[in-house]
Steps between C-alpha positions, in 0.01 A plus 500: 500500500340427836736666747432398862691601811278492807498431873175435676423378855171432671470646850661258747526251213708361218621717215651480156795662330520437124682652204491400141496643146317271260438568132134484423381328179166362419589143530710496818372322807677533831426278807578628846565172687526465872367321799219631716603824668781574264345834389404409143127603528604825680725585195205433270272719713763782485512468116116515488485811715314319776789555745723808521871433564682718756796542272605485137330520160308301239521608136330336205667633180485879516213505755578533871259288694654572839776714636543540875734805461265705284171369651370340178270209559260418211181323604447142365257616234762741363780246482320314216551151651276200502487298823397142548445428872572170668137419557400654166265745678204421270169644614291193599167673425602601147500282187813456292391764265428752769823415683687601180288811446576616851843614371336725239406785733525829310493342153223559250254219507566396143880485569433292818275255317746455222791435741303247700417310182867507399618359836240227509641388169870533584467323831269224382206608720224483235205311637590591863374867481204443736675277752592610848855441640384209716388324185839518342806266528822636656652550163191678361502736803861579433424586134220728604727677753783535251265627232368763737859603599590577136166652411665848456812370322745576782871560435595255781332188639551404870389154623504404869525120548260430206499121556509476882119468523501188284581141595819351356340307209289800397799740552717300267237509228420871541865594513561395140183690402615808688836487322325500159262780598762735644719480199206538260411824684841653423503696827810479723416328821628456856376188684539441875536129590631261764494209254811440291285326235350839426842645426612207296174507293419870477812711550756642262671660802492385864567721796565312832395684820595401860423705808399802297813513278591384156756220536528414134350582163553417131356286228305209647746251354797685658332523847391141509820352362738703717356619828742751659425438872366232726172694534469519122575131462208416733270725306579340162451149634835374606398238748818466706716793610782398730758727666849359555862599523753440216759258627726506189499600136670302224459520118215742538297266725432576866471241767226628738425361846124491573352304793811282537485407132708626211345647188693580184392795293644781281714730722337840562778610733826390671530250778380627844202696354133400546289415200135421431441192289188489284386145400190446293295194591494384130886480495504241781519129415404233750657153486478190708874450513822714472632510149854626476503477118219757439578851387352669809778643712278515810377182663350489846343227704138610575196404700157550337291732723198564284338435156224710360331455163489813279324412181726274294786549746591412860674750721728316734647646819845357588731532802858495396642673805316799352147522358474431128192493266489283189242487223461168318240354264238275648629212289849549642365517853306181444809318377708616800226364731623729785297614791566750791772364722677306220861565417615604150765715328461849361699625213560844347738628240719780619426696175131522588549656840498879504738636766448861614752701698399629842 
């Protein structure tokens, strides 16, 4: 069990207050997901022993890593963790082989040589032994850094934004490779990220952080399918979050007034209460004309404000009296033949809108 209950604050700066108890098994990967400044890297540094919290404790199984009350604060080398830094922290003047061997301080030479050979094989670095970091691709650099982090077979692996140094195309490719590597290592891992694709690809458990606090945690599927707050919804990629007041409730459906328009959604509370409505862009349909016979219970006249290509999709910004984002295929957008300033209709099924009480 990793038992964490800490409070940490930088002098005249932001802080974090986090509490969790996570079972630790060799195949579990947890992603700490949050925007810049949310405190996720600070939490990771506290786990690694690079920062000392002002309050609380950190326990890994039967070992106390930190306890403010008793004064226990194990140094990073005594916590038996492997750390992969955001910029990989490879020594530019050392070859791949020597970068790996740097983690061998204190080991007999024969053991060091054997471990380097083993890691070169596991991380598919054979043939790259004499290259310098500048001669490696981004993915190869990451493999070297990860191999060095696990050189001493740590009990816990900590990765700080492992893909942020890569461009999007390379990052997508390396992310799949990282997933395979981490699970093959059979070491529990905590990964800090601001990119929800990392959580969806890598994580068994996702912890959402906002302004230094955990706002939701659970299995990645649970967190992404059912965000509990508007802030959580934004983090997991809900494109439109609208705040409105419930005008009436009938048959389990609420009529919510937002920006002069009415939106029908599942009722989270009684009439008179405020609610936050979460609408995913992929659940929005765009049509050239109103269609009363369609199954969507929400239909609004809209003005196209923007259209941006995202791979095989087009993200469309709409003004329906409130701002709404839609995601359609490029083929659909071509057939609609719309451009910014044109009028259309936006349609959303009530059952796809998640309504949160406020």
